[in-house]
C-alpha positions in Angstrom: -1.0 20.9 22.4 -0.2 18.8 19.2 0.1 15.0 19.6 3.6 13.6 19.3 4.3 11.9 16.0 5.3 8.4 16.0 8.1 7.3 13.7 8.3 3.8 12.1 10.9 2.6 9.7 11.2 0.1 6.8 14.1 -0.8 4.6 14.3 -0.3 0.7 15.2 -3.8 -1.0 17.7 -4.0 -4.1 14.4 -4.0 -6.1 13.4 -0.6 -4.6 10.6 -2.4 -2.6 9.6 -2.1 1.0 7.1 -3.5 3.4 4.8 -1.2 4.9 5.2 -1.4 8.9 2.0 -2.8 10.5 1.2 0.6 12.3 1.1 2.2 8.9 -1.1 -0.6 7.4 -3.6 -0.2 10.4 -3.6 3.5 10.2 -4.4 3.6 6.5 -6.7 0.6 6.8 -5.2 -1.1 3.8 -5.3 -4.8 2.8 -3.5 -6.8 0.1 -4.7 -5.5 -3.2 -5.5 -2.1 -2.1 -3.8 0.8 -4.0 -1.6 3.7 -2.6 -1.3 7.3 -3.7 1.8 9.4 -3.1 1.2 13.0 -2.7 4.4 15.0 -3.2 4.4 18.7 -2.2 6.6 21.3 -0.7 6.1 19.7 2.7 7.5 16.3 1.6 5.7 13.0 0.6 2.4 12.0 2.0 1.1 8.3 1.6 -2.7 7.8 1.4 -5.1 5.0 0.7 -6.5 5.3 -2.9 -10.2 4.5 -2.5 -10.9 5.2 -6.2 -9.3 1.9 -7.4 -12.4 -0.1 -7.9 -13.6 2.1 -10.7 -10.2 2.5 -12.2 -9.0 -1.2 -12.0 -10.2 -3.3 -15.1 -9.1 -6.5 -13.3 -11.1 -5.8 -10.1 -13.9 -8.1 -11.4 -11.5 -11.0 -11.5 -11.5 -11.6 -7.7 -11.3 -15.4 -8.3 -7.6 -14.9 -9.2 -6.8 -12.9 -6.0 -6.1 -15.5 -3.4 -3.1 -16.0 -1.3 -2.0 -18.8 -3.5 -2.1 -16.8 -6.6 -0.1 -14.1 -5.0 2.5 -16.5 -3.9 2.5 -18.2 -7.3 2.5 -15.1 -9.5 3.8 -12.4 -7.1 7.1 -12.0 -8.8 5.8 -11.6 -12.4 
């Protein structure tokens, strides 16, 4: 027997942004600064955590600039 799927919802803002629901963040084990991958196929769109980000992100070494205060001050840039 296949487990029943759980539906969770979020709303798209005027800037085409959304907040990932807590259940999704927990399931993907994502945290602020993590990158997502969107896989598009005939079945639909699947969201996955992109674990390759550390090698691909040239700014990953600048961890001193990744505090909550920095996110608050520069998040809209």
